[in-house]
C-alpha positions in Angstrom: 0.0 0.0 0.0 2.8 2.4 1.0 4.4 2.1 -2.4 1.3 3.0 -4.4 1.5 6.8 -3.8 3.9 9.4 -2.4 2.8 11.5 0.6 2.4 15.1 -0.4 2.9 17.6 2.5 2.2 21.4 2.7 4.1 23.4 5.3 2.4 26.7 6.3 4.4 29.1 8.5 5.1 32.8 8.3 8.7 32.2 9.2 10.6 31.4 6.0 13.5 29.8 7.9 11.0 27.3 9.6 9.5 26.4 6.2 13.0 25.8 4.7 14.1 23.7 7.7 11.0 21.5 7.8 11.0 21.0 4.0 14.6 19.8 4.1 13.9 17.4 6.9 10.7 16.0 5.2 12.3 15.6 1.8 15.1 13.6 3.3 12.4 11.3 4.6 11.1 10.9 1.0 8.1 13.2 1.1 7.0 15.6 -1.6 6.8 19.1 0.1 5.6 22.6 -0.7 5.9 25.6 1.6 3.6 28.6 2.1 4.1 31.8 4.2 0.4 32.6 4.7 -2.9 30.8 5.0 -4.6 32.4 2.0 -2.0 31.2 -0.5 -2.0 27.7 1.1 -5.8 27.4 0.9 -5.7 28.4 -2.8 -3.4 25.5 -3.6 -5.0 23.0 -1.2 -8.4 23.5 -2.8 -7.1 22.6 -6.3 -4.3 20.1 -5.3 -4.5 17.1 -3.0 -2.3 17.3 0.0 -2.2 14.3 2.3 -0.8 16.3 5.3 -0.5 19.9 6.2 2.0 21.2 8.8 0.2 24.4 10.0 1.4 27.2 12.3 -1.3 28.4 14.7 -0.2 32.1 14.5 -0.4 33.4 10.9 -1.1 36.9 9.4 -4.7 37.7 8.4 -6.2 34.2 8.7 -5.0 32.4 11.8 -4.3 28.7 12.0 -7.7 27.7 13.4 -9.5 29.5 10.5 -7.2 27.9 7.9 -7.8 24.4 9.6 -11.5 24.9 9.4 -11.4 25.7 5.7 -9.0 22.8 5.0 -11.4 20.4 6.6 -14.3 21.9 4.6 -12.6 21.4 1.2 -10.5 18.3 2.0 -11.8 16.4 5.0 -9.4 13.5 4.5 -6.3 15.8 4.7 -4.5 15.4 8.1 -3.2 18.5 9.8 -0.5 18.9 12.4 -0.5 22.2 14.2 2.6 24.1 15.2 2.2 26.2 18.4 4.1 28.1 21.0 3.9 27.0 24.7 1.6 29.8 25.5 -1.0 28.6 22.9 -1.4 25.0 24.0 -5.1 25.5 24.7 -5.7 26.7 21.1 -3.8 23.7 19.8 -6.0 21.4 21.9 -9.0 23.2 20.4 -7.6 22.5 17.0 -7.5 18.8 17.6 -11.2 18.9 18.6 -11.8 20.6 15.2 -10.1 17.7 13.4 -6.4 18.3 13.6 -4.3 15.1 13.9 -2.1 16.5 16.6 0.1 19.4 17.5 3.8 20.1 18.2 5.4 23.0 20.1 8.1 25.4 19.2 11.0 25.2 19.3 10.5 22.0 17.2 12.4 18.9 18.2 13.2 17.1 14.9 13.0 13.6 16.3 9.6 14.3 17.8 8.5 16.0 14.6 9.6 13.0 12.4 7.8 10.5 14.7 4.6 12.6 14.6 4.7 12.9 10.8 5.3 9.1 10.6 2.2 8.4 12.7 0.1 10.8 10.5 1.4 8.9 7.5 0.3 5.6 9.0 -3.2 6.9 9.5 -3.3 8.3 5.9 -2.3 4.8 4.6 -4.9 3.2 6.8 -7.7 5.5 5.6 -6.7 5.1 2.0 -6.5 1.3 2.3 -9.9 1.2 4.0 -11.4 3.4 1.2 -10.1 1.0 -1.4 -11.5 -1.9 0.4 -14.9 -0.2 0.6 -14.8 0.4 -3.1 -14.0 -3.2 -3.8 -16.7 -4.3 -1.3 -19.3 -2.2 -3.2 -18.4 -4.0 -6.5 -18.7 -7.4 -4.9 -21.7 -7.0 -2.6 -25.0 -8.6 -3.6 -27.7 -7.3 -1.2 -26.2 -8.6 2.1 -24.1 -11.3 0.4 -20.5 -10.5 0.2 -17.8 -12.1 -1.9 -15.9 -11.9 -5.2 -14.8 -15.6 -5.4 -15.8 -17.6 -8.5 -18.2 -19.7 -6.4 -20.0 -16.6 -5.1 -20.2 -15.1 -8.6 -22.0 -18.3 -9.7 -24.4 -17.9 -6.8 -25.1 -14.3 -7.8 -25.7 -15.3 -11.4 -28.2 -18.0 -10.4 -30.1 -15.6 -8.1 -30.5 -13.2 -11.1 -31.8 -16.0 -13.3 -34.1 -17.5 -10.7 -35.6 -14.5 -8.9 -38.0 -13.4 -11.7 -39.2 -17.0 -12.2 -42.0 -17.9 -9.8 -40.7 -21.3 -8.8 -39.9 -23.0 -5.6 -36.2 -23.1 -4.5 -34.1 -25.4 -2.3 -31.0 -23.9 -0.7 -28.4 -26.3 0.7 -25.3 -25.5 2.7 -23.6 -25.8 6.1 -24.8 -23.8 9.1 -23.7 -20.1 8.8 -23.2 -20.0 5.0 -26.0 -17.4 4.4 -28.9 -19.5 3.3 -31.5 -16.9 4.5 -29.6 -14.1 2.9 -29.8 -15.9 -0.5 -33.5 -16.4 0.1 -34.0 -12.7 0.7 -31.9 -11.8 -2.3 -34.2 -13.9 -4.5 -37.3 -12.4 -2.9 -36.2 -8.8 -3.2 -35.3 -9.3 -6.9 -38.6 -11.0 -7.7 -42.0 -9.5 -8.7 -43.1 -10.4 -5.1 -40.6 -7.9 -3.5 -43.4 -5.5 -2.4 -45.2 -8.4 -0.5 -44.0 -10.0 2.8 -41.0 -12.2 3.3 -41.7 -14.5 6.1 -39.2 -17.0 7.6 -39.8 -20.0 9.8 -37.3 -22.4 11.4 -38.7 -26.0 11.2 -36.2 -27.4 13.7 -36.9 -28.1 17.3 -40.7 -27.8 17.3 -43.5 -30.3 17.7 -45.8 -31.0 14.8 -48.7 -29.3 16.7 -46.7 -26.1 17.2 -45.5 -26.1 13.5 -49.1 -26.6 12.4 -50.5 -23.7 14.4 -47.6 -21.4 13.5 -47.8 -22.1 9.7 -51.6 -22.6 9.3 -53.0 -20.6 12.1 -56.2 -21.6 14.0 -59.8 -20.6 14.5 -61.1 -19.3 17.8 -62.1 -22.2 20.0 -60.2 -24.8 17.9 -58.5 -26.0 21.1 -58.2 -25.2 24.8 -56.6 -21.7 25.0 -57.5 -20.6 21.5 -59.3 -17.5 22.7 -59.1 -15.8 19.3 -58.5 -16.5 15.7 -54.8 -16.5 14.7 -53.6 -16.0 11.1 -50.7 -18.4 10.3 -47.4 -17.5 8.7 -48.4 -19.0 5.4 -51.5 -16.8 5.2 -49.7 -13.7 6.4 -47.2 -14.1 3.6 -49.9 -14.2 0.9 -48.5 -12.7 -2.3 -45.0 -13.0 -1.0 -42.3 -15.5 -0.1 -42.1 -18.0 2.7 -38.6 -19.2 3.8 -38.7 -22.5 5.5 -35.3 -23.0 7.2 -34.1 -26.5 8.4 -36.8 -28.1 6.3 -35.0 -31.5 6.9 -36.2 -31.3 10.5 -39.9 -31.1 9.6 -41.8 -34.2 10.9 -43.0 -36.6 8.1 -46.7 -36.1 9.0 -46.1 -32.3 8.7 -44.4 -32.8 5.3 -47.7 -34.3 4.0 -49.6 -31.2 5.0 -47.0 -28.9 3.3 -47.2 -31.0 0.2 -50.9 -30.6 0.1 -50.5 -26.8 0.3 -48.1 -26.8 -2.6 -50.4 -28.9 -4.7 -53.7 -27.2 -3.9 -52.6 -23.7 -3.3 -54.9 -23.5 -0.3 -54.7 -23.8 3.5 -57.1 -24.7 6.2 -56.7 -23.2 9.6 -56.7 -25.6 12.6 -60.4 -25.9 13.5 -61.4 -24.2 10.3 -63.9 -25.6 7.6 -63.3 -23.0 4.9 -60.2 -23.4 2.7 -58.2 -20.1 2.2 -56.6 -19.5 -1.3 -52.9 -19.0 -1.1 -50.4 -17.3 -3.4 -46.9 -17.8 -2.1 -43.5 -18.8 -3.2 -41.7 -21.4 -1.1 -37.9 -21.2 -0.5 -36.7 -24.0 1.7 -33.2 -24.5 3.2 -31.3 -27.3 4.9 -27.8 -28.2 6.1 -28.6 -31.9 5.7 -28.3 -34.3 2.8 -31.9 -34.4 1.7 -31.3 -36.9 -1.0 -29.9 -39.3 1.5 -32.8 -38.6 3.8 -35.2 -39.5 1.0 -33.3 -42.8 0.4 -33.6 -43.5 4.2 -37.3 -42.7 4.2 -36.8 -39.7 6.5 -38.0 -37.2 3.9 -40.8 -37.5 1.4 -39.6 -37.9 -2.1 -42.6 -36.1 -3.6 -42.1 -33.1 -1.4 -38.4 -33.1 -2.2 -39.2 -32.8 -6.0 -41.8 -30.1 -5.3 -39.2 -28.0 -3.4 -36.1 -28.8 -5.5 -37.2 -27.0 -8.7 -34.0 -25.0 -8.5 -31.2 -26.0 -6.2 -28.6 -23.7 -4.7 -25.5 -25.3 -3.0 -23.7 -22.6 -0.9 -19.9 -23.0 -0.4 -18.5 -23.1 3.1 -16.2 -20.3 4.0 -13.1 -22.5 4.0 -13.7 -23.0 0.3 -13.8 -19.3 -0.5 -11.1 -17.8 1.8 -10.3 -15.1 -0.8 -13.6 -13.5 0.3 -12.6 -13.2 4.0 -10.9 -9.7 3.7 -14.1 -8.4 2.0 -16.3 -9.9 4.6 -14.1 -8.5 7.4 -14.5 -5.0 6.0 -18.2 -5.5 5.6 -18.5 -6.4 9.2 -16.2 -3.6 10.3 -18.5 -1.1 8.6 -21.6 -2.7 10.1 -20.3 -2.8 13.7 -18.5 0.5 13.6 -21.8 2.1 12.8 -23.6 0.0 15.5 -21.1 0.6 18.3 -20.0 4.1 17.3 -16.4 3.0 16.6 -13.9 4.0 13.9 -11.8 0.9 13.5 -10.1 1.0 10.1 -8.7 -2.5 9.6 -7.4 -5.8 10.8 -3.6 -6.1 11.0 -1.8 -8.5 8.8 -0.9 -10.7 11.8 -4.5 -11.0 12.8 -5.7 -11.5 9.2 -3.1 -14.4 8.8 -4.5 -15.9 12.0 -8.1 -15.6 10.7 -7.2 -17.0 7.3 -5.5 -20.0 9.0 -8.8 -20.9 10.8 -11.1 -23.5 9.3 -14.4 -21.8 10.3 -16.7 -24.6 11.2 -19.3 -22.0 11.8 -18.7 -20.3 8.5 -19.6 -16.6 7.8 -21.7 -16.4 10.9 -18.7 -17.3 13.0 -16.5 -14.8 11.3 -19.1 -12.1 11.9 -19.2 -13.0 15.6 -15.4 -12.7 15.8 -15.4 -9.3 14.2 -18.3 -8.1 16.3 -16.5 -9.1 19.5 -13.3 -7.4 18.4 -15.0 -4.1 17.4 -16.9 -4.1 20.7 -13.8 -4.6 22.8 -10.8 -2.9 21.1 -9.9 0.7 21.9 -7.5 1.0 19.0 -7.9 2.0 15.3 -7.1 -1.6 14.2 -7.8 -5.1 15.3 -4.8 -7.2 16.2 -4.2 -10.8 17.4 -4.8 -9.8 21.0 -8.4 -8.7 20.0 -9.3 -12.1 18.6 -11.1 -14.6 20.8 -8.9 -17.1 22.7 -10.9 -19.9 21.1 -9.4 -18.9 17.7 -5.9 -19.8 19.0 -7.2 -23.2 20.2 -7.8 -24.3 16.6 -4.6 -24.5 14.6 -4.9 -26.1 11.2 -2.3 -28.9 10.9 -0.4 -29.2 7.7 -1.0 -32.7 6.4 0.1 -34.6 3.3 -2.7 -35.2 0.8 -2.9 -38.9 1.8 -3.3 -38.0 5.4 -6.3 -35.6 4.9 -9.3 -36.9 7.0 -12.9 -37.0 5.8 -14.9 -33.9 6.4 -17.2 -35.6 9.0 -14.1 -36.5 11.0 -12.9 -32.9 10.9 -16.3 -31.7 12.0 -16.3 -34.2 14.9 -12.8 -33.1 15.9 -13.7 -29.4 16.0 -17.0 -30.0 17.9 -15.1 -32.1 20.4 -12.4 -29.4 20.8 -15.0 -26.7 21.3 -16.8 -28.8 24.0 -13.5 -29.5 25.8 -12.5 -25.8 25.6 -15.8 -24.8 27.2 -16.0 -27.6 29.8 -18.9 -29.1 27.8 -20.9 -25.9 28.1 -23.2 -26.4 25.0 -24.2 -22.7 24.9 -20.6 -21.5 24.7 -19.5 -24.3 22.4 -22.4 -23.6 20.0 -21.5 -19.9 19.9 -17.8 -20.7 19.1 -18.8 -23.1 16.3 -21.5 -20.8 14.9 -24.2 -23.4 15.4 -27.6 -23.3 17.1 -27.8 -25.3 20.3 -30.3 -27.6 18.6 -27.9 -28.3 15.8 -25.0 -28.8 18.2 -27.1 -31.3 20.2 -27.9 -33.3 17.1 -24.2 -33.4 16.0 -23.2 -34.5 19.5 -25.7 -37.3 19.3 -24.6 -38.2 15.8 -20.9 -38.4 16.8 -21.5 -40.0 20.3 -20.2 -36.9 22.1 
């Protein structure tokens, strides 16, 4: 980054000897320098030429340093300003920092102190420039809330564009935390149904009775406690899109009812006698192998074909690590705004640590890591010390190709590690892994943990 452009500095001081002295020092450091003896002349040049840094004397003829600073920030907000002041004007220099000056230095100027201060300003200039470039890149590779420039994500975007206008059902498959609901929303908001509701429902961890009443609603008096008529989620989404997450967890008997809705385009509330016409698009999602479930008789084949008109398979984060810097910047912007912070970047050391991590919880886990770091750090950048301790507990071991273990074994290994790390606290382990507690419980049962 530092080799991409040369720092341009303006020195503004009414003492010619000071200007010459500082110019000589700065040019030896490799900076491009111009000097000005008054604020008006400097402002005329600054308004038409980009200066990265201005060294500005507080006491100037006509326009004083504070007035010049105010106008610099008005025409070039990204330009950093270091104020020069005498000992008797420290309060004014502090006021200048409140107005946006980077810092101040007192006369007589100590050259070592001056070089250090300029170097710190240069570092901030590079950080801001780097962050700006990342944001520009992010804007080019952001699709609604989906972020990524990898070939795999580009294919997902292309499929969304093709499928969104076509009013067909969609099945989205992918590991937990890969962004299945974000893809569903991207499809909905690019479709003719975008003005109608987008309703989501998680099919996991609920009884058939609860799923039925939530999806279909019920009439007043349908059962004990039904004191009023309730409109179900399917009916409330009429004209729009229904996103059924974890469709693989839906009980078989409930699958029959859903199939009937897809076939007849009507629903019947619990306790109702009058069918209600329904105009919805179904987008279903799962992190399970639905084809295998069909073969094992755990998922209805006819429902699978009804849902699987168009199939999306989302890549896990470990298969698109080139997207991690973009995702990090996306989450930095998000949580800077939420927490009122101004964190500019993640250091190269911290980024290397993140890139070396396998992310069993995928994008959701990465977001949790950045959210935590933004919330806790007091610096302008996130370093290794700001990353969660759990990240250091998972080191990817370099293995020869013939030693690579199956994915299920790796998943079992990381789940076991998370459980051991948290003393088998399922809530904490689930958070580390980016899984819901229900999903973690099922995986523990599957692997005998």
